PDB file with SEQRES, HELIX, SHEET and CRYST1 records, atoms N, CA, C and O in Angstrom:
SEQRES   1 A   77  UNK UNK UNK UNK UNK UNK UNK UNK UNK UNK UNK UNK UNK          
SEQRES   2 A   77  UNK UNK UNK UNK UNK UNK UNK UNK UNK UNK UNK UNK UNK          
SEQRES   3 A   77  UNK UNK UNK UNK UNK UNK UNK UNK UNK UNK UNK UNK UNK          
SEQRES   4 A   77  UNK UNK UNK UNK UNK UNK UNK UNK UNK UNK UNK UNK UNK          
SEQRES   5 A   77  UNK UNK UNK UNK UNK UNK UNK UNK UNK UNK UNK UNK UNK          
SEQRES   6 A   77  UNK UNK UNK UNK UNK UNK UNK UNK UNK UNK UNK UNK              
HELIX    1 AA1 UNK A    6  UNK A    9  1                                   4    
HELIX    2 AA2 UNK A   13  UNK A   15  5                                   3    
SHEET    1 AA1 4 UNK A  20  UNK A  23  0                                        
SHEET    2 AA1 4 UNK A  31  UNK A  42 -1                                        
SHEET    3 AA1 4 UNK A  47  UNK A  57 -1                                        
SHEET    4 AA1 4 UNK A  63  UNK A  73 -1                                        
CRYST1    1.000    1.000    1.000  90.00  90.00  90.00 P 1           1          
ATOM      1  N   UNK A   1       0.932  -1.166   0.000  1.00  0.00           N  
ATOM      2  CA  UNK A   1       0.089   0.049  -0.007  1.00  0.00           C  
ATOM      3  C   UNK A   1       1.007   1.152  -0.017  1.00  0.00           C  
ATOM      4  O   UNK A   1       2.059   1.150   0.622  1.00  0.00           O  
ATOM      5  N   UNK A   2       0.548   2.236  -0.851  1.00  0.00           N  
ATOM      6  CA  UNK A   2       1.321   3.495  -0.972  1.00  0.00           C  
ATOM      7  C   UNK A   2       0.416   4.591  -0.426  1.00  0.00           C  
ATOM      8  O   UNK A   2      -0.770   4.686  -0.742  1.00  0.00           O  
ATOM      9  N   UNK A   3       1.017   5.375   0.375  1.00  0.00           N  
ATOM     10  CA  UNK A   3       0.257   6.666   0.900  1.00  0.00           C  
ATOM     11  C   UNK A   3       1.111   7.646   0.516  1.00  0.00           C  
ATOM     12  O   UNK A   3       2.188   7.756   1.102  1.00  0.00           O  
ATOM     13  N   UNK A   4       0.779   8.464  -0.474  1.00  0.00           N  
ATOM     14  CA  UNK A   4       1.696   9.383  -1.038  1.00  0.00           C  
ATOM     15  C   UNK A   4       1.662  10.678  -0.272  1.00  0.00           C  
ATOM     16  O   UNK A   4       0.605  11.187   0.101  1.00  0.00           O  
ATOM     17  N   UNK A   5       2.885  11.209  -0.041  1.00  0.00           N  
ATOM     18  CA  UNK A   5       3.115  12.507   0.611  1.00  0.00           C  
ATOM     19  C   UNK A   5       3.428  13.509  -0.539  1.00  0.00           C  
ATOM     20  O   UNK A   5       4.611  13.635  -0.854  1.00  0.00           O  
ATOM     21  N   UNK A   6       2.554  14.177  -1.144  1.00  0.00           N  
ATOM     22  CA  UNK A   6       2.749  14.947  -2.363  1.00  0.00           C  
ATOM     23  C   UNK A   6       3.852  16.105  -1.986  1.00  0.00           C  
ATOM     24  O   UNK A   6       4.730  16.345  -2.816  1.00  0.00           O  
ATOM     25  N   UNK A   7       3.824  16.729  -0.912  1.00  0.00           N  
ATOM     26  CA  UNK A   7       4.903  17.670  -0.708  1.00  0.00           C  
ATOM     27  C   UNK A   7       6.274  16.992  -0.790  1.00  0.00           C  
ATOM     28  O   UNK A   7       7.155  17.546  -1.448  1.00  0.00           O  
ATOM     29  N   UNK A   8       6.517  15.823  -0.161  1.00  0.00           N  
ATOM     30  CA  UNK A   8       7.727  15.087  -0.304  1.00  0.00           C  
ATOM     31  C   UNK A   8       8.208  14.749  -1.768  1.00  0.00           C  
ATOM     32  O   UNK A   8       9.345  14.881  -2.222  1.00  0.00           O  
ATOM     33  N   UNK A   9       7.089  14.286  -2.391  1.00  0.00           N  
ATOM     34  CA  UNK A   9       7.404  13.790  -3.771  1.00  0.00           C  
ATOM     35  C   UNK A   9       7.870  14.872  -4.740  1.00  0.00           C  
ATOM     36  O   UNK A   9       8.477  14.583  -5.772  1.00  0.00           O  
ATOM     37  N   UNK A  10       7.561  16.183  -4.371  1.00  0.00           N  
ATOM     38  CA  UNK A  10       7.881  17.323  -5.184  1.00  0.00           C  
ATOM     39  C   UNK A  10       9.430  17.819  -4.949  1.00  0.00           C  
ATOM     40  O   UNK A  10       9.981  18.651  -5.671  1.00  0.00           O  
ATOM     41  N   UNK A  11      10.001  17.216  -3.895  1.00  0.00           N  
ATOM     42  CA  UNK A  11      11.373  17.699  -3.521  1.00  0.00           C  
ATOM     43  C   UNK A  11      12.334  16.890  -4.346  1.00  0.00           C  
ATOM     44  O   UNK A  11      12.091  15.723  -4.654  1.00  0.00           O  
ATOM     45  N   UNK A  12      13.444  17.535  -4.704  1.00  0.00           N  
ATOM     46  CA  UNK A  12      14.578  16.829  -5.458  1.00  0.00           C  
ATOM     47  C   UNK A  12      15.171  15.689  -4.434  1.00  0.00           C  
ATOM     48  O   UNK A  12      15.183  15.820  -3.210  1.00  0.00           O  
ATOM     49  N   UNK A  13      15.626  14.624  -5.107  1.00  0.00           N  
ATOM     50  CA  UNK A  13      16.257  13.535  -4.349  1.00  0.00           C  
ATOM     51  C   UNK A  13      17.459  14.024  -3.446  1.00  0.00           C  
ATOM     52  O   UNK A  13      17.756  13.429  -2.410  1.00  0.00           O  
ATOM     53  N   UNK A  14      18.116  15.113  -3.886  1.00  0.00           N  
ATOM     54  CA  UNK A  14      19.164  15.525  -3.135  1.00  0.00           C  
ATOM     55  C   UNK A  14      18.848  15.858  -1.757  1.00  0.00           C  
ATOM     56  O   UNK A  14      19.715  15.804  -0.884  1.00  0.00           O  
ATOM     57  N   UNK A  15      17.489  16.245  -1.486  1.00  0.00           N  
ATOM     58  CA  UNK A  15      16.999  16.859  -0.298  1.00  0.00           C  
ATOM     59  C   UNK A  15      16.542  15.639   0.724  1.00  0.00           C  
ATOM     60  O   UNK A  15      16.194  15.811   1.892  1.00  0.00           O  
ATOM     61  N   UNK A  16      16.609  14.518   0.113  1.00  0.00           N  
ATOM     62  CA  UNK A  16      16.172  13.236   0.932  1.00  0.00           C  
ATOM     63  C   UNK A  16      17.196  12.870   1.944  1.00  0.00           C  
ATOM     64  O   UNK A  16      18.372  12.962   1.592  1.00  0.00           O  
ATOM     65  N   UNK A  17      16.935  12.482   3.105  1.00  0.00           N  
ATOM     66  CA  UNK A  17      17.844  11.989   4.084  1.00  0.00           C  
ATOM     67  C   UNK A  17      18.456  10.729   3.630  1.00  0.00           C  
ATOM     68  O   UNK A  17      19.660  10.542   3.809  1.00  0.00           O  
ATOM     69  N   UNK A  18      17.671   9.806   3.026  1.00  0.00           N  
ATOM     70  CA  UNK A  18      18.222   8.621   2.559  1.00  0.00           C  
ATOM     71  C   UNK A  18      17.540   8.186   1.332  1.00  0.00           C  
ATOM     72  O   UNK A  18      16.363   8.506   1.167  1.00  0.00           O  
ATOM     73  N   UNK A  19      18.165   7.489   0.459  1.00  0.00           N  
ATOM     74  CA  UNK A  19      17.473   6.927  -0.787  1.00  0.00           C  
ATOM     75  C   UNK A  19      17.643   5.486  -0.904  1.00  0.00           C  
ATOM     76  O   UNK A  19      17.351   4.899  -1.946  1.00  0.00           O  
ATOM     77  N   UNK A  20      18.125   4.865   0.173  1.00  0.00           N  
ATOM     78  CA  UNK A  20      18.174   3.462   0.184  1.00  0.00           C  
ATOM     79  C   UNK A  20      17.989   2.957   1.651  1.00  0.00           C  
ATOM     80  O   UNK A  20      18.125   3.724   2.604  1.00  0.00           O  
ATOM     81  N   UNK A  21      17.686   1.693   1.786  1.00  0.00           N  
ATOM     82  CA  UNK A  21      17.431   1.132   3.088  1.00  0.00           C  
ATOM     83  C   UNK A  21      17.728  -0.312   2.985  1.00  0.00           C  
ATOM     84  O   UNK A  21      17.682  -0.885   1.897  1.00  0.00           O  
ATOM     85  N   UNK A  22      18.041  -0.935   4.119  1.00  0.00           N  
ATOM     86  CA  UNK A  22      18.218  -2.336   4.263  1.00  0.00           C  
ATOM     87  C   UNK A  22      17.086  -2.855   5.189  1.00  0.00           C  
ATOM     88  O   UNK A  22      16.795  -2.302   6.250  1.00  0.00           O  
ATOM     89  N   UNK A  23      16.512  -3.886   4.737  1.00  0.00           N  
ATOM     90  CA  UNK A  23      15.338  -4.462   5.451  1.00  0.00           C  
ATOM     91  C   UNK A  23      15.612  -5.808   6.087  1.00  0.00           C  
ATOM     92  O   UNK A  23      16.169  -6.694   5.438  1.00  0.00           O  
ATOM     93  N   UNK A  24      15.219  -5.986   7.385  1.00  0.00           N  
ATOM     94  CA  UNK A  24      15.479  -7.216   8.047  1.00  0.00           C  
ATOM     95  C   UNK A  24      14.713  -8.360   7.343  1.00  0.00           C  
ATOM     96  O   UNK A  24      13.535  -8.197   7.025  1.00  0.00           O  
ATOM     97  N   UNK A  25      15.330  -9.449   7.110  1.00  0.00           N  
ATOM     98  CA  UNK A  25      14.724 -10.477   6.361  1.00  0.00           C  
ATOM     99  C   UNK A  25      15.428 -11.732   6.762  1.00  0.00           C  
ATOM    100  O   UNK A  25      16.599 -11.905   6.424  1.00  0.00           O  
ATOM    101  N   UNK A  26      14.761 -12.632   7.477  1.00  0.00           N  
ATOM    102  CA  UNK A  26      15.451 -13.758   8.000  1.00  0.00           C  
ATOM    103  C   UNK A  26      15.218 -14.919   7.090  1.00  0.00           C  
ATOM    104  O   UNK A  26      14.237 -15.641   7.271  1.00  0.00           O  
ATOM    105  N   UNK A  27      16.079 -15.141   6.106  1.00  0.00           N  
ATOM    106  CA  UNK A  27      15.968 -16.237   5.187  1.00  0.00           C  
ATOM    107  C   UNK A  27      17.333 -16.673   4.764  1.00  0.00           C  
ATOM    108  O   UNK A  27      17.773 -16.369   3.655  1.00  0.00           O  
ATOM    109  N   UNK A  28      17.982 -17.347   5.589  1.00  0.00           N  
ATOM    110  CA  UNK A  28      19.373 -17.840   5.379  1.00  0.00           C  
ATOM    111  C   UNK A  28      20.383 -16.669   5.204  1.00  0.00           C  
ATOM    112  O   UNK A  28      21.375 -16.798   4.486  1.00  0.00           O  
ATOM    113  N   UNK A  29      20.094 -15.493   5.899  1.00  0.00           N  
ATOM    114  CA  UNK A  29      21.000 -14.336   5.893  1.00  0.00           C  
ATOM    115  C   UNK A  29      20.905 -13.530   4.693  1.00  0.00           C  
ATOM    116  O   UNK A  29      21.780 -12.688   4.490  1.00  0.00           O  
ATOM    117  N   UNK A  30      19.932 -13.687   3.854  1.00  0.00           N  
ATOM    118  CA  UNK A  30      19.786 -12.806   2.714  1.00  0.00           C  
ATOM    119  C   UNK A  30      19.287 -11.408   3.091  1.00  0.00           C  
ATOM    120  O   UNK A  30      18.519 -11.277   4.044  1.00  0.00           O  
ATOM    121  N   UNK A  31      19.694 -10.383   2.388  1.00  0.00           N  
ATOM    122  CA  UNK A  31      19.242  -9.004   2.801  1.00  0.00           C  
ATOM    123  C   UNK A  31      18.696  -8.315   1.462  1.00  0.00           C  
ATOM    124  O   UNK A  31      19.416  -8.155   0.476  1.00  0.00           O  
ATOM    125  N   UNK A  32      17.355  -7.922   1.520  1.00  0.00           N  
ATOM    126  CA  UNK A  32      16.867  -7.110   0.408  1.00  0.00           C  
ATOM    127  C   UNK A  32      17.111  -5.696   0.686  1.00  0.00           C  
ATOM    128  O   UNK A  32      17.072  -5.204   1.814  1.00  0.00           O  
ATOM    129  N   UNK A  33      17.384  -5.023  -0.473  1.00  0.00           N  
ATOM    130  CA  UNK A  33      17.694  -3.477  -0.216  1.00  0.00           C  
ATOM    131  C   UNK A  33      16.940  -2.721  -1.380  1.00  0.00           C  
ATOM    132  O   UNK A  33      17.246  -2.901  -2.559  1.00  0.00           O  
ATOM    133  N   UNK A  34      15.963  -1.888  -0.987  1.00  0.00           N  
ATOM    134  CA  UNK A  34      15.382  -0.964  -1.910  1.00  0.00           C  
ATOM    135  C   UNK A  34      16.247   0.223  -2.144  1.00  0.00           C  
ATOM    136  O   UNK A  34      16.821   0.742  -1.187  1.00  0.00           O  
ATOM    137  N   UNK A  35      16.390   0.720  -3.431  1.00  0.00           N  
ATOM    138  CA  UNK A  35      17.093   2.055  -3.640  1.00  0.00           C  
ATOM    139  C   UNK A  35      16.276   2.824  -4.641  1.00  0.00           C  
ATOM    140  O   UNK A  35      15.830   2.395  -5.705  1.00  0.00           O  
ATOM    141  N   UNK A  36      16.143   4.096  -4.105  1.00  0.00           N  
ATOM    142  CA  UNK A  36      15.409   5.152  -4.806  1.00  0.00           C  
ATOM    143  C   UNK A  36      16.262   5.567  -5.822  1.00  0.00           C  
ATOM    144  O   UNK A  36      17.246   6.200  -5.440  1.00  0.00           O  
ATOM    145  N   UNK A  37      16.135   5.362  -7.102  1.00  0.00           N  
ATOM    146  CA  UNK A  37      16.976   5.735  -8.215  1.00  0.00           C  
ATOM    147  C   UNK A  37      16.636   7.208  -8.816  1.00  0.00           C  
ATOM    148  O   UNK A  37      17.502   8.061  -9.012  1.00  0.00           O  
ATOM    149  N   UNK A  38      15.306   7.375  -9.069  1.00  0.00           N  
ATOM    150  CA  UNK A  38      14.847   8.522  -9.742  1.00  0.00           C  
ATOM    151  C   UNK A  38      13.520   8.926  -9.293  1.00  0.00           C  
ATOM    152  O   UNK A  38      12.692   8.063  -9.006  1.00  0.00           O  
ATOM    153  N   UNK A  39      13.244  10.202  -9.208  1.00  0.00           N  
ATOM    154  CA  UNK A  39      11.900  10.757  -8.941  1.00  0.00           C  
ATOM    155  C   UNK A  39      11.651  12.044  -9.750  1.00  0.00           C  
ATOM    156  O   UNK A  39      12.438  12.977  -9.585  1.00  0.00           O  
ATOM    157  N   UNK A  40      10.668  12.168 -10.572  1.00  0.00           N  
ATOM    158  CA  UNK A  40      10.323  13.132 -11.371  1.00  0.00           C  
ATOM    159  C   UNK A  40       8.882  13.697 -11.030  1.00  0.00           C  
ATOM    160  O   UNK A  40       7.912  12.939 -11.069  1.00  0.00           O  
ATOM    161  N   UNK A  41       8.758  14.930 -10.721  1.00  0.00           N  
ATOM    162  CA  UNK A  41       7.562  15.443 -10.372  1.00  0.00           C  
ATOM    163  C   UNK A  41       7.125  16.561 -11.427  1.00  0.00           C  
ATOM    164  O   UNK A  41       7.892  17.476 -11.727  1.00  0.00           O  
ATOM    165  N   UNK A  42       5.919  16.438 -11.939  1.00  0.00           N  
ATOM    166  CA  UNK A  42       5.343  17.385 -12.779  1.00  0.00           C  
ATOM    167  C   UNK A  42       4.359  18.298 -12.234  1.00  0.00           C  
ATOM    168  O   UNK A  42       3.167  17.992 -12.225  1.00  0.00           O  
ATOM    169  N   UNK A  43       4.784  19.396 -11.782  1.00  0.00           N  
ATOM    170  CA  UNK A  43       3.754  20.357 -11.043  1.00  0.00           C  
ATOM    171  C   UNK A  43       2.407  20.629 -11.698  1.00  0.00           C  
ATOM    172  O   UNK A  43       1.370  20.706 -11.039  1.00  0.00           O  
ATOM    173  N   UNK A  44       2.459  20.769 -13.010  1.00  0.00           N  
ATOM    174  CA  UNK A  44       1.208  21.131 -13.773  1.00  0.00           C  
ATOM    175  C   UNK A  44       0.096  19.965 -13.646  1.00  0.00           C  
ATOM    176  O   UNK A  44      -1.107  20.223 -13.621  1.00  0.00           O  
ATOM    177  N   UNK A  45       0.583  18.746 -13.572  1.00  0.00           N  
ATOM    178  CA  UNK A  45      -0.293  17.670 -13.519  1.00  0.00           C  
ATOM    179  C   UNK A  45      -0.218  16.936 -12.077  1.00  0.00           C  
ATOM    180  O   UNK A  45      -0.955  15.991 -11.796  1.00  0.00           O  
ATOM    181  N   UNK A  46       0.669  17.426 -11.268  1.00  0.00           N  
ATOM    182  CA  UNK A  46       0.919  16.794  -9.885  1.00  0.00           C  
ATOM    183  C   UNK A  46       1.164  15.323 -10.088  1.00  0.00           C  
ATOM    184  O   UNK A  46       0.812  14.536  -9.208  1.00  0.00           O  
ATOM    185  N   UNK A  47       1.726  14.914 -11.154  1.00  0.00           N  
ATOM    186  CA  UNK A  47       2.164  13.455 -11.400  1.00  0.00           C  
ATOM    187  C   UNK A  47       3.599  13.268 -11.065  1.00  0.00           C  
ATOM    188  O   UNK A  47       4.482  14.013 -11.491  1.00  0.00           O  
ATOM    189  N   UNK A  48       3.811  12.203 -10.256  1.00  0.00           N  
ATOM    190  CA  UNK A  48       5.196  11.820  -9.860  1.00  0.00           C  
ATOM    191  C   UNK A  48       5.525  10.560 -10.388  1.00  0.00           C  
ATOM    192  O   UNK A  48       4.741   9.624 -10.230  1.00  0.00           O  
ATOM    193  N   UNK A  49       6.660  10.404 -11.038  1.00  0.00           N  
ATOM    194  CA  UNK A  49       7.164   9.053 -11.463  1.00  0.00           C  
ATOM    195  C   UNK A  49       8.499   8.715 -10.630  1.00  0.00           C  
ATOM    196  O   UNK A  49       9.469   9.472 -10.594  1.00  0.00           O  
ATOM    197  N   UNK A  50       8.429   7.593 -10.030  1.00  0.00           N  
ATOM    198  CA  UNK A  50       9.520   7.099  -9.196  1.00  0.00           C  
ATOM    199  C   UNK A  50      10.001   5.902  -9.621  1.00  0.00           C  
ATOM    200  O   UNK A  50       9.208   4.989  -9.850  1.00  0.00           O  
ATOM    201  N   UNK A  51      11.303   5.740  -9.779  1.00  0.00           N  
ATOM    202  CA  UNK A  51      11.979   4.463 -10.099  1.00  0.00           C  
ATOM    203  C   UNK A  51      12.682   3.824  -8.903  1.00  0.00           C  
ATOM    204  O   UNK A  51      13.568   4.471  -8.344  1.00  0.00           O  
ATOM    205  N   UNK A  52      12.396   2.752  -8.518  1.00  0.00           N  
ATOM    206  CA  UNK A  52      12.982   1.902  -7.425  1.00  0.00           C  
ATOM    207  C   UNK A  52      13.728   0.618  -8.025  1.00  0.00           C  
ATOM    208  O   UNK A  52      13.307  -0.011  -8.995  1.00  0.00           O  
ATOM    209  N   UNK A  53      14.802   0.342  -7.369  1.00  0.00           N  
ATOM    210  CA  UNK A  53      15.665  -0.788  -7.707  1.00  0.00           C  
ATOM    211  C   UNK A  53      15.666  -1.674  -6.425  1.00  0.00           C  
ATOM    212  O   UNK A  53      15.908  -1.160  -5.333  1.00  0.00           O  
ATOM    213  N   UNK A  54      15.403  -2.969  -6.548  1.00  0.00           N  
ATOM    214  CA  UNK A  54      15.372  -3.792  -5.359  1.00  0.00           C  
ATOM    215  C   UNK A  54      16.589  -4.901  -5.675  1.00  0.00           C  
ATOM    216  O   UNK A  54      16.687  -5.527  -6.731  1.00  0.00           O  
ATOM    217  N   UNK A  55      17.413  -4.995  -4.634  1.00  0.00           N  
ATOM    218  CA  UNK A  55      18.573  -5.872  -4.839  1.00  0.00           C  
ATOM    219  C   UNK A  55      18.480  -6.841  -3.628  1.00  0.00           C  
ATOM    220  O   UNK A  55      18.208  -6.453  -2.492  1.00  0.00           O  
ATOM    221  N   UNK A  56      18.736  -8.170  -3.973  1.00  0.00           N  
ATOM    222  CA  UNK A  56      18.824  -9.167  -2.870  1.00  0.00           C  
ATOM    223  C   UNK A  56      20.311  -9.714  -2.787  1.00  0.00           C  
ATOM    224  O   UNK A  56      20.850 -10.236  -3.763  1.00  0.00           O  
ATOM    225  N   UNK A  57      20.886  -9.574  -1.663  1.00  0.00           N  
ATOM    226  CA  UNK A  57      22.245 -10.122  -1.443  1.00  0.00           C  
ATOM    227  C   UNK A  57      22.136 -11.254  -0.597  1.00  0.00           C  
ATOM    228  O   UNK A  57      21.257 -11.350   0.260  1.00  0.00           O  
ATOM    229  N   UNK A  58      23.114 -12.225  -0.837  1.00  0.00           N  
ATOM    230  CA  UNK A  58      23.198 -13.447  -0.060  1.00  0.00           C  
ATOM    231  C   UNK A  58      23.894 -13.243   1.278  1.00  0.00           C  
ATOM    232  O   UNK A  58      24.320 -12.131   1.588  1.00  0.00           O  
ATOM    233  N   UNK A  59      24.010 -14.255   2.039  1.00  0.00           N  
ATOM    234  CA  UNK A  59      24.509 -14.192   3.354  1.00  0.00           C  
ATOM    235  C   UNK A  59      26.012 -13.773   3.314  1.00  0.00           C  
ATOM    236  O   UNK A  59      26.497 -13.153   4.260  1.00  0.00           O  
ATOM    237  N   UNK A  60      26.751 -14.115   2.211  1.00  0.00           N  
ATOM    238  CA  UNK A  60      28.121 -13.708   1.944  1.00  0.00           C  
ATOM    239  C   UNK A  60      28.237 -12.284   1.399  1.00  0.00           C  
ATOM    240  O   UNK A  60      29.353 -11.804   1.200  1.00  0.00           O  
ATOM    241  N   UNK A  61      27.150 -11.612   1.159  1.00  0.00           N  
ATOM    242  CA  UNK A  61      27.155 -10.261   0.576  1.00  0.00           C  
ATOM    243  C   UNK A  61      27.242 -10.261  -0.929  1.00  0.00           C  
ATOM    244  O   UNK A  61      27.386  -9.211  -1.554  1.00  0.00           O  
ATOM    245  N   UNK A  62      27.149 -11.525  -1.551  1.00  0.00           N  
ATOM    246  CA  UNK A  62      27.091 -11.301  -3.013  1.00  0.00           C  
ATOM    247  C   UNK A  62      25.663 -11.086  -3.545  1.00  0.00           C  
ATOM    248  O   UNK A  62      24.677 -11.564  -2.984  1.00  0.00           O  
ATOM    249  N   UNK A  63      25.613 -10.342  -4.657  1.00  0.00           N  
ATOM    250  CA  UNK A  63      24.393  -9.879  -5.277  1.00  0.00           C  
ATOM    251  C   UNK A  63      23.786 -11.109  -5.939  1.00  0.00           C  
ATOM    252  O   UNK A  63      24.381 -11.738  -6.814  1.00  0.00           O  
ATOM    253  N   UNK A  64      22.561 -11.428  -5.478  1.00  0.00           N  
ATOM    254  CA  UNK A  64      21.887 -12.559  -6.085  1.00  0.00           C  
ATOM    255  C   UNK A  64      20.751 -12.166  -7.147  1.00  0.00           C  
ATOM    256  O   UNK A  64      20.583 -12.880  -8.135  1.00  0.00           O  
ATOM    257  N   UNK A  65      20.051 -11.133  -6.950  1.00  0.00           N  
ATOM    258  CA  UNK A  65      19.003 -10.706  -7.851  1.00  0.00           C  
ATOM    259  C   UNK A  65      18.799  -9.191  -7.764  1.00  0.00           C  
ATOM    260  O   UNK A  65      19.019  -8.567  -6.726  1.00  0.00           O  
ATOM    261  N   UNK A  66      18.358  -8.614  -8.926  1.00  0.00           N  
ATOM    262  CA  UNK A  66      18.070  -7.206  -8.902  1.00  0.00           C  
ATOM    263  C   UNK A  66      16.833  -6.966  -9.829  1.00  0.00           C  
ATOM    264  O   UNK A  66      16.768  -7.499 -10.937  1.00  0.00           O  
ATOM    265  N   UNK A  67      15.908  -6.193  -9.368  1.00  0.00           N  
ATOM    266  CA  UNK A  67      14.720  -5.936 -10.203  1.00  0.00           C  
ATOM    267  C   UNK A  67      14.336  -4.486  -9.992  1.00  0.00           C  
ATOM    268  O   UNK A  67      14.647  -3.895  -8.958  1.00  0.00           O  
ATOM    269  N   UNK A  68      13.677  -3.929 -10.949  1.00  0.00           N  
ATOM    270  CA  UNK A  68      13.320  -2.463 -10.946  1.00  0.00           C  
ATOM    271  C   UNK A  68      11.843  -2.308 -10.987  1.00  0.00           C  
ATOM    272  O   UNK A  68      11.157  -3.203 -11.482  1.00  0.00           O  
ATOM    273  N   UNK A  69      11.303  -1.220 -10.493  1.00  0.00           N  
ATOM    274  CA  UNK A  69       9.839  -0.904 -10.536  1.00  0.00           C  
ATOM    275  C   UNK A  69       9.765   0.555 -10.832  1.00  0.00           C  
ATOM    276  O   UNK A  69      10.540   1.388 -10.363  1.00  0.00           O  
ATOM    277  N   UNK A  70       8.754   0.810 -11.663  1.00  0.00           N  
ATOM    278  CA  UNK A  70       8.477   2.264 -12.029  1.00  0.00           C  
ATOM    279  C   UNK A  70       7.058   2.498 -11.353  1.00  0.00           C  
ATOM    280  O   UNK A  70       6.108   1.803 -11.715  1.00  0.00           O  
ATOM    281  N   UNK A  71       6.911   3.458 -10.386  1.00  0.00           N  
ATOM    282  CA  UNK A  71       5.671   3.832  -9.774  1.00  0.00           C  
ATOM    283  C   UNK A  71       5.232   5.165 -10.349  1.00  0.00           C  
ATOM    284  O   UNK A  71       6.022   6.099 -10.481  1.00  0.00           O  
ATOM    285  N   UNK A  72       3.953   5.232 -10.685  1.00  0.00           N  
ATOM    286  CA  UNK A  72       3.440   6.500 -11.229  1.00  0.00           C  
ATOM    287  C   UNK A  72       2.307   6.970 -10.202  1.00  0.00           C  
ATOM    288  O   UNK A  72       1.291   6.296 -10.034  1.00  0.00           O  
ATOM    289  N   UNK A  73       2.517   8.004  -9.621  1.00  0.00           N  
ATOM    290  CA  UNK A  73       1.448   8.624  -8.685  1.00  0.00           C  
ATOM    291  C   UNK A  73       0.814   9.825  -9.370  1.00  0.00           C  
ATOM    292  O   UNK A  73       1.503  10.689  -9.912  1.00  0.00           O  
ATOM    293  N   UNK A  74      -0.479   9.860  -9.336  1.00  0.00           N  
ATOM    294  CA  UNK A  74      -1.147  10.992  -9.851  1.00  0.00           C  
ATOM    295  C   UNK A  74      -2.473  11.250  -9.053  1.00  0.00           C  
ATOM    296  O   UNK A  74      -3.086  10.303  -8.559  1.00  0.00           O  
ATOM    297  N   UNK A  75      -2.888  12.489  -8.940  1.00  0.00           N  
ATOM    298  CA  UNK A  75      -4.145  12.675  -8.116  1.00  0.00           C  
ATOM    299  C   UNK A  75      -5.448  11.979  -8.737  1.00  0.00           C  
ATOM    300  O   UNK A  75      -5.679  11.911  -9.944  1.00  0.00           O  
ATOM    301  N   UNK A  76      -6.199  11.513  -7.795  1.00  0.00           N  
ATOM    302  CA  UNK A  76      -7.422  10.896  -8.260  1.00  0.00           C  
ATOM    303  C   UNK A  76      -8.376  12.070  -8.447  1.00  0.00           C  
ATOM    304  O   UNK A  76      -8.587  12.872  -7.538  1.00  0.00           O  
ATOM    305  N   UNK A  77      -8.975  12.155  -9.707  1.00  0.00           N  
ATOM    306  CA  UNK A  77      -9.919  13.212  -9.888  1.00  0.00           C  
ATOM    307  C   UNK A  77     -11.235  12.667 -10.404  1.00  0.00           C  
ATOM    308  O   UNK A  77     -12.176  13.430 -10.622  1.00  0.00           O  
TER     309      UNK A  77                                                      
END                                                                             
């Protein structure tokens, strides 16, 4: 579920405190990590496009999988 903070989505990524996180995941030491790669806000339409990349590292730190997701938020009218 996504609850959009439109004020935050309009800010440049450089103003974010963090653009990545590590999530606790107890499955043989694997660690998923989402990275916020890009965010574009269109003031005229209030539409925001966000690109996230998800990485899964193994217990030894090796990269196992990577996938990307493009999320488009726009006001419901």
